[in-house]
C-alpha positions in Angstrom: -7.3 90.5 70.0 -7.8 92.8 72.9 -8.1 96.5 73.2 -4.7 96.9 74.8 -2.9 93.7 73.8 -3.0 90.9 71.2 -2.1 87.4 72.6 -1.4 84.2 71.1 -1.6 81.1 73.1 -1.1 77.5 72.2 -2.5 75.1 74.7 -3.6 71.5 75.3 -6.7 70.3 77.0 -6.4 66.6 78.1 -7.8 64.5 81.0 -9.1 67.6 82.7 -6.0 69.5 82.8 -4.6 72.4 80.9 -1.1 72.6 79.5 0.3 75.7 77.8 2.8 75.0 75.0 3.4 78.7 73.9 2.4 82.2 74.9 3.1 85.4 72.9 1.9 89.0 73.7 2.2 92.2 72.0 1.1 95.6 73.3 -0.9 96.9 70.3 -3.2 99.5 72.0 -5.9 99.0 69.3 -8.4 100.7 71.7 -6.2 103.9 71.6 -6.8 104.0 68.1 -10.4 104.8 68.0 -11.1 108.4 67.0 -13.9 110.7 68.0 -16.0 109.3 65.3 -15.5 105.7 66.4 -13.3 104.9 63.5 -10.2 102.8 63.8 -7.2 104.9 62.7 -4.8 103.6 60.1 -1.8 103.9 62.5 -3.7 101.6 65.0 -4.8 99.3 62.2 -1.2 98.9 61.1 0.0 98.0 64.4 -2.7 95.3 64.7 -1.8 94.0 61.2 1.8 93.7 61.8 1.1 91.7 65.0 -1.2 89.3 63.3 1.3 88.8 60.5 3.8 87.8 63.1 1.4 85.3 64.7 0.6 83.9 61.4 4.2 82.7 61.0 3.8 80.8 64.3 0.6 79.1 63.2 1.7 78.0 59.7 1.8 74.4 60.6 -1.4 74.2 62.7 -4.7 72.8 61.5 -7.3 75.4 60.8 -9.9 73.5 62.9 -7.5 73.9 65.8 -7.3 77.7 65.7 -9.8 80.2 66.9 -9.2 84.1 66.9 -11.5 86.3 68.8 -11.7 90.1 69.1 -13.3 92.1 71.9 -14.6 95.5 72.8 -12.5 97.7 70.3 -13.9 95.9 67.3 -17.3 95.6 68.7 -17.3 99.6 68.8 -15.3 100.4 65.6 -17.5 101.6 62.8 -15.0 100.4 60.2 -14.5 97.2 61.8 -15.6 95.2 58.7 -12.9 96.9 56.5 -10.3 96.2 59.2 -11.5 92.5 59.5 -10.9 91.9 55.8 -7.3 93.0 56.1 -6.8 91.2 59.5 -8.1 88.0 58.3 -5.7 88.2 55.3 -2.8 89.0 57.6 -3.6 86.1 60.1 -4.8 83.5 57.4 -7.6 82.5 59.5 -11.1 83.9 60.3 -11.6 86.3 63.2 -14.7 86.3 65.3 -16.0 89.3 67.2 -17.6 88.2 70.4 -20.2 89.9 72.5 -19.5 91.4 75.8 -21.5 88.6 77.6 -19.9 85.9 75.4 -16.4 87.4 76.4 -17.5 87.2 80.0 -18.5 83.6 79.8 -15.1 82.6 78.1 -13.3 84.5 80.8 -15.1 82.5 83.5 -14.5 79.2 81.5 -10.8 79.9 81.6 -10.6 80.9 85.3 -12.8 78.0 86.3 -10.8 75.3 84.4 -7.4 76.5 85.6 -8.4 77.4 89.1 -11.4 75.0 90.1 -13.3 75.7 93.1 -16.9 74.7 94.4 -17.3 78.1 96.2 -19.5 80.8 94.8 -17.1 83.3 93.3 -17.0 86.7 91.7 -14.6 87.0 88.6 -13.6 90.5 87.4 -11.7 91.3 84.2 -10.7 94.8 83.4 -9.7 95.0 79.8 -8.7 97.9 77.6 -12.2 99.3 76.9 -14.5 96.9 78.8 -14.8 95.4 82.2 -16.5 91.9 82.6 -18.0 90.7 85.8 -19.1 87.0 86.3 -20.9 85.1 89.2 -20.5 81.4 89.1 -19.8 78.3 91.0 -17.8 75.3 89.9 -17.5 75.5 86.0 -20.9 77.1 85.6 -21.4 80.9 85.2 -24.6 82.1 86.8 -24.6 85.8 85.9 -22.3 87.3 83.2 -22.1 91.0 82.2 -19.9 93.3 80.3 -19.6 97.0 81.0 -18.1 99.7 78.6 -15.4 101.0 80.8 -11.7 99.8 80.6 -8.2 100.8 81.6 -7.4 102.3 78.0 -10.6 104.3 77.5 -10.5 105.8 81.1 -6.8 106.5 80.9 -7.2 108.4 77.6 -10.1 110.4 79.0 -9.0 111.3 82.5 -5.2 111.1 82.1 -4.6 112.2 78.5 -1.3 114.0 79.1 0.0 111.3 81.5 -0.4 113.6 84.5 -1.6 112.0 87.8 -3.6 114.4 90.1 -6.1 113.7 92.9 -8.9 115.3 90.9 -8.2 113.2 87.9 -8.4 110.0 90.0 -11.5 111.1 91.7 -13.2 112.0 88.4 -12.2 108.6 86.8 -13.5 106.7 89.8 -16.9 108.5 89.6 -17.1 107.7 85.9 -16.4 104.1 86.6 -18.8 104.0 89.4 -21.6 105.4 87.2 -21.0 102.7 84.5 -20.8 99.9 87.1 -23.7 101.1 89.4 -26.3 98.8 87.6 -24.3 95.8 88.8 -24.6 96.7 92.4 -27.7 94.4 93.0 -26.9 91.3 90.9 -23.3 91.2 91.9 -23.9 92.1 95.6 -21.6 90.7 98.3 -24.1 88.1 99.5 -23.9 86.2 96.2 -20.3 85.2 96.4 -17.7 83.9 98.8 -14.4 84.8 97.0 -13.2 87.3 94.4 -10.7 86.8 91.7 -9.2 89.3 89.2 -8.4 88.0 85.7 -6.1 89.2 83.1 -3.9 92.4 82.8 -4.9 95.1 85.3 -5.3 92.8 88.2 -2.2 90.9 87.5 -0.2 94.1 87.1 -1.4 95.6 90.4 -0.9 92.3 92.3 2.7 92.2 91.0 3.4 95.7 92.2 1.9 95.2 95.6 3.9 92.0 96.2 7.3 93.5 94.8 6.7 96.7 96.9 6.2 94.4 100.1 2.7 95.8 100.5 0.9 92.5 100.4 1.8 88.9 99.3 0.1 89.6 96.0 -3.4 89.9 97.2 -5.1 93.2 96.1 -6.7 95.0 99.1 -8.3 98.5 99.3 -5.5 99.6 101.4 -2.9 98.5 98.7 -4.9 100.2 96.0 -5.0 103.4 98.0 -1.2 103.3 98.5 -0.7 102.7 94.8 -2.9 105.7 93.7 -1.2 107.8 96.3 2.2 106.6 94.9 1.1 107.8 91.3 -0.2 111.1 92.6 3.2 111.6 94.3 5.1 111.0 91.3 2.9 113.1 89.2 3.4 111.8 85.8 3.6 108.5 83.7 7.1 109.1 82.8 8.2 109.1 86.5 6.2 106.1 87.3 9.1 103.8 88.3 7.7 101.4 91.0 8.9 97.9 91.7 7.0 95.2 89.8 5.5 97.6 87.1 6.1 96.5 83.5 6.9 99.3 81.1 4.1 98.6 78.7 1.6 98.7 81.6 2.4 102.3 82.8 0.4 104.1 80.2 -2.8 102.5 81.1 -2.4 101.8 84.9 -4.1 104.9 86.2 -7.4 104.0 84.5 -7.2 100.4 85.7 -6.4 101.5 89.3 -9.6 103.8 89.2 -11.8 101.0 88.1 -10.3 98.5 90.4 -10.6 100.8 93.5 -14.2 101.6 92.5 -15.2 97.9 92.3 -13.6 97.0 95.6 -15.3 99.9 97.3 -18.7 99.4 95.6 -19.0 95.7 96.0 -17.3 95.3 99.5 -14.3 93.3 98.3 -11.9 93.0 101.0 -9.5 90.9 99.1 -9.1 90.2 95.4 -6.8 87.3 94.3 -5.1 87.4 90.8 -6.6 84.5 88.8 -4.7 82.0 86.8 -6.9 81.7 83.9 -8.2 84.4 81.5 -10.0 84.9 78.2 -7.5 83.1 76.1 -7.6 79.8 78.1 -11.5 80.1 78.0 -11.4 80.2 74.2 -9.2 77.2 74.1 -11.1 75.1 76.6 -14.3 76.0 74.6 -12.7 75.0 71.3 -11.6 71.7 72.8 -15.2 71.0 73.8 -16.5 71.9 70.4 -13.9 69.5 68.6 -14.9 66.8 71.1 -18.6 67.4 70.3 -17.7 66.9 66.6 -15.7 63.7 67.2 -17.8 61.9 69.8 -21.5 61.2 70.2 -21.3 62.1 73.8 -19.5 65.4 73.2 -21.2 68.7 74.1 -21.3 72.0 72.0 -22.8 74.8 74.0 -24.2 76.3 70.9 -26.6 73.3 70.5 -28.0 73.9 74.0 -28.3 77.6 73.2 -30.3 76.8 70.0 -32.8 74.6 72.0 -33.2 77.3 74.7 -33.9 79.9 72.2 -36.6 77.7 70.5 -38.1 77.3 73.9 -38.0 81.0 74.7 -39.5 82.1 71.4 -42.1 79.2 71.3 -40.7 77.8 68.0 -42.7 74.9 66.3 -39.8 72.5 66.9 -41.4 69.8 64.6 -41.5 72.2 61.7 -38.1 73.5 62.5 -36.8 69.9 62.5 -38.5 69.1 59.2 -36.9 72.3 57.5 -33.5 71.5 59.3 -33.3 67.9 58.1 -34.4 68.7 54.5 -31.9 71.7 54.2 -29.1 69.5 55.4 -30.1 66.7 53.0 -29.8 69.1 50.1 -26.6 70.6 51.3 -25.0 67.1 51.8 -26.1 65.8 48.4 -24.7 68.9 46.7 -21.6 69.5 48.7 -20.9 66.2 50.5 -17.4 67.4 51.6 -18.7 70.7 52.7 -17.2 72.5 55.8 -18.5 71.1 59.2 -19.2 74.6 60.5 -21.2 75.4 57.3 -23.4 72.4 58.0 -23.9 73.3 61.6 -24.7 77.0 60.7 -27.4 75.7 58.1 -28.9 73.5 60.8 -28.9 76.2 63.5 -30.5 78.8 61.0 -33.2 76.3 60.1 -33.9 75.6 63.8 -34.5 79.4 64.4 -35.9 80.6 61.0 -39.3 81.2 62.5 -38.4 82.8 65.8 -39.8 86.1 64.5 -43.4 84.7 64.5 -43.4 85.7 68.1 -43.2 89.3 66.9 -45.4 89.2 63.9 -46.6 86.9 61.1 -46.0 89.7 58.6 -42.5 89.6 57.3 -41.6 87.2 60.1 -38.3 86.3 58.3 -37.2 90.0 59.0 -38.0 89.7 62.6 -36.3 86.2 62.8 -33.1 87.7 61.4 -33.1 90.6 63.8 -33.5 88.4 66.8 -30.9 85.8 65.6 -28.4 88.5 65.0 -28.8 90.4 68.2 -30.0 88.0 70.9 -27.6 86.9 73.7 -26.6 83.5 72.4 -23.9 81.7 74.6 -21.2 80.0 72.7 -21.8 82.1 69.5 -19.7 85.0 68.3 -21.3 88.3 67.1 -19.7 87.3 63.6 -21.5 83.9 63.5 -24.7 85.3 64.8 -24.7 87.9 61.8 -24.1 84.9 59.4 -27.0 83.0 60.8 -29.2 86.2 60.7 -28.3 86.7 57.0 -29.2 83.0 56.2 -32.6 83.5 58.2 -33.2 86.8 56.3 -32.7 85.0 53.0 -35.2 82.1 53.7 -38.0 83.8 51.7 -38.8 86.8 49.5 -36.3 88.6 47.2 -32.6 87.9 47.1 -31.3 91.6 46.8 -31.5 92.1 50.5 -28.6 89.5 50.9 -26.8 90.2 47.8 -23.5 90.8 49.6 -23.7 87.4 51.3 -24.6 85.6 48.0 -21.3 86.8 46.5 -19.7 84.2 48.7 -20.3 80.9 47.0 -20.8 78.6 50.1 -23.3 81.1 51.7 -25.3 81.1 48.4 -25.5 77.3 48.7 -26.6 77.7 52.3 -29.3 80.2 51.3 -30.5 78.1 48.4 -30.7 74.9 50.6 -32.7 76.7 53.2 -35.1 78.2 50.9 -35.7 75.0 49.1 -36.3 73.3 52.5 -38.9 76.0 53.4 -40.6 75.5 50.1 -40.7 71.6 50.4 -42.0 71.9 54.0 -44.4 74.7 53.5 -47.5 72.6 54.0 -46.1 71.9 57.7 -46.5 68.2 57.3 -44.4 65.1 56.6 -42.3 65.4 53.4 -41.4 62.8 50.7 -37.6 62.8 51.1 -37.1 60.8 48.1 -39.0 63.3 45.8 -36.3 66.0 45.3 -32.7 65.7 44.7 -30.1 68.6 44.6 -26.7 68.4 42.9 -23.9 70.6 42.1 -23.4 70.8 38.4 -20.5 73.0 37.2 -21.0 76.4 38.8 -24.7 75.9 39.3 -27.3 73.7 40.9 -29.6 71.3 39.5 -32.8 70.2 41.2 -34.3 66.9 39.9 -37.8 65.4 40.3 -40.1 63.2 38.3 -43.2 64.2 36.4 -45.2 62.0 38.7 -43.8 63.8 41.7 -44.8 67.0 40.1 -48.3 65.9 39.4 -48.6 64.6 42.9 -47.3 68.0 44.4 -48.5 70.7 42.0 -48.3 73.4 44.5 -44.7 72.6 45.6 -43.7 72.2 41.9 -45.0 75.7 41.2 -43.1 77.3 44.0 -39.9 75.7 42.9 -40.4 76.9 39.3 -40.8 80.5 40.8 -37.7 79.9 42.9 -35.7 78.8 39.8 -36.8 82.1 38.0 -35.8 84.3 41.0 -32.2 82.8 41.0 -31.9 83.3 37.3 -32.7 87.1 37.7 -30.3 87.3 40.7 -27.5 85.7 38.8 -25.5 84.5 41.9 -26.3 80.7 41.6 -28.1 79.2 38.5 -30.8 76.8 39.7 -32.0 74.4 37.0 -35.0 72.1 37.5 -35.1 68.8 35.6 
């Protein structure tokens, strides 16, 4: 769900090769629907919802675990994104993840590297509707990935609002793009890469025009870009922009894209930019395939597991305590909800693994610091949506429940929170725990935690904390916890 277009791709990853089965694209221009207050307008929302409803018809027979929907910069910015997401998920029939700029960049590189493999150090550029991603990598490994808040839609709306093309407008747009991209000059300098590729809409559109006009064989050069900019100025208006190879839906945003592309080529010394085969959508499919493989095979690799380990290392987490809490929380969750969603199990384990990262900030209210870090840290493989869910679980690990009242209205989230809190209580002494002492079960609409009188006598402090916990849930009312 991009700022300019919504795209649906059905693909297959098998034996190291990618095969496309279906590709649908609709120009929605969601990014053009952000008003001056950063709110998504109803008109733009309706365009997006209609598109998602049509996509839903295509996806009716697909298994939910094989579908992943991601949204980019416009929904990262929109102040009313949560309200839109409720309607959008209902229209599509599947959850929608908002991914961070760096995660978008990583997935773009994953798509390009898989479909167009190379061992040479490369620079990949993707100019979207409201953001531009730049990635350095070699092979299938991204080394540096950044996202900049300038795109073809936002720049076109600001500097070419009435569709008029002037030399002054192009110059102003290039200065604005250059200012946004200036901080990339050192990390993405020419010495770091040997080839440059342009992914997605703008690069592909410009390459098509240059080829169809006989200016190049499809390669993007500074000379070709100057010719196309001059051609726009000569024609003077978007309504007269009838050049070979230019698709009608691209005309409204091509000026902003050209300004960014020319600025990048000039600032980073790019003599030749080649349109890439892969893009974000293929990267999402490749990433999803790896996640599914990780769930089905012991040798599978889920990048998110690697990210959790790296965050534990970075924030000096007591990994032995984290593992005790994670194992205990999962034991509770599996006994109460043995057929629970796989992702819910994983989220509970990840939240447990990171529940004490905030101790690096302060011991006082460390759960609040932990929640903030988990929600906002750069975490490759995770969407912003999933990080917020993990942050909510971490915030709810201790203290009152009112601070996560909205999340507790979702039954499965309430069970995740309960299991994490019980695990923190059982492991509060930071030593080995008696795994056979407590058992959690789902009884009707509530939870029942059982332990023997002998166990309570042997663990009086833990039993006291558990009685306090039961009283807390009784007052909150989201999930009744009974002790027996």
